[in-house]
N, C-alpha and C positions, 0 to 999 in steps of 0.2 A: 694659390695656383694661377688664378686669372692674372694677378699682378705680375708674376714671373713671365707668363706668356706674353703679356703686353710689353714688358721691358725687353724681352728677347726680340720681338718683332720691331721695336723701335731702334734697337742697336744694330740692326742689320745694315749692310752696305747699300745705300741707295742715294747718296748725294749726287752721283753722276746721272742717275735716272731722273732726279728732280731737275737738274740742269737741262737735260734733254727735253723734258716736258715744258720747261720755261722757254726753251729755244723754239719749240713748235708753236706755242701759244702764249707769248709774253704778257699780253693784256689780261689774261685770266689770273695770272699769278702776281703781276706787278702793277696792274691798273693801266699801264701804257708801256711801250718799248723804251726803257730807260736803264742805262748802265748804273746810275746812282741808285735807282730803286732795286736793281738786282743786288747791289752791294748791301743795301739795307735788309733785303730779304735774307741773304746769306748770313749776315750778322745776327739776325733774329733766330735763324735756324740753328746756328752754332751756339748762340747764347742759351736757347731753350734746351739743347742737349746737355750743356754744362749744368744748367739749373736742375735738370732731372737726374744729374749724377751719372750720366751715361759715358762710358769710355769713348775716346776718339776712335773712329773707324780708320781702316787703312786708306780709304778714299779721302777722308778728312785730313789725314796726315800728309798725303800726297798733295792735296789742294793747298795746304799751308805752304808748300814749296813754290806755288804759282807766283807769289810775291817776288821772290828772289829771281825766278825765271824771267818775269816781266822786266825787272830792273836790268838784268843782264841783256835781255833781248833788245831793249831800247837804250842800253849803255847809260843808265841813270843810277847815280850813287846816293841820291837824296832819300829822305824818309817819306816821300810821297807814296801813297797806297797804290795798289795795282789799278784800281778803277780810275784814280786821278791821272795816272800815267797814260792809260788807254784813252781817256777822255781828252787829254791834251792833244793827242794825235788824231782826234775824230772831229767830224763836222758838227755833230750834235749828239744828244743822248741816244737817239735811235741808232745812229752810225756807231757809236761807242759800244752799244749792246751787241750789234752785229760783229764788230771787231773782236769783242771779248770771246764770242763763240768760235771765231776763226782761230784766234790765238790759243784758246783753251784746247781746241782740237790739235793744234800744232804741239802744244805742251804735252798732251797725252801721247801723241805719236812719238815724240822724242823720249818720253819716259819708257815706252814699250821697247824702243830700239836699244836704249841703254840697258834695260833689264835682260834683253836677249843677249847682248854682248857679255854682260856679267855672267849669265848662265853658261855661255860658251866657254868663258875663261874658267869658271868653276868646274865644268865637265872635263875640260882639258887637264886641269890640275888633278882632278880625281883619277883620271886615266893614268897620268904620269905616276901618281902615288901608288896605284894598284900595280903598275909595271915594276916599280922599284921594290915593292913588297914581295914580289914573286921571286 
């Protein structure tokens, strides 16, 4: 029973909460304000979840789309990782970390706007279907 409760608490959605906490106090989690250290932290986080056999959460699935979004945002088709791309356009590691949080917020905002549009289209389609059925 204890093991099940532990696993349930671990598998909950909290990736974005961790990122917010890191944003507020990066030195506590990363040792210093560094985009490369954030990437290492996130790799460790994701790797630990895989090692524990935990399923990917919705936030983790969304975050995996951040790579493609960064490549599109900066018009880069290479295989460079999101942190390398951001760091290329940054003055240093600290600036890169700050840029990450700005870009991640923009990414989340765009995802929300897209979801609202999808919901509106689905609702309109549902209304049209109901009208046709009457």
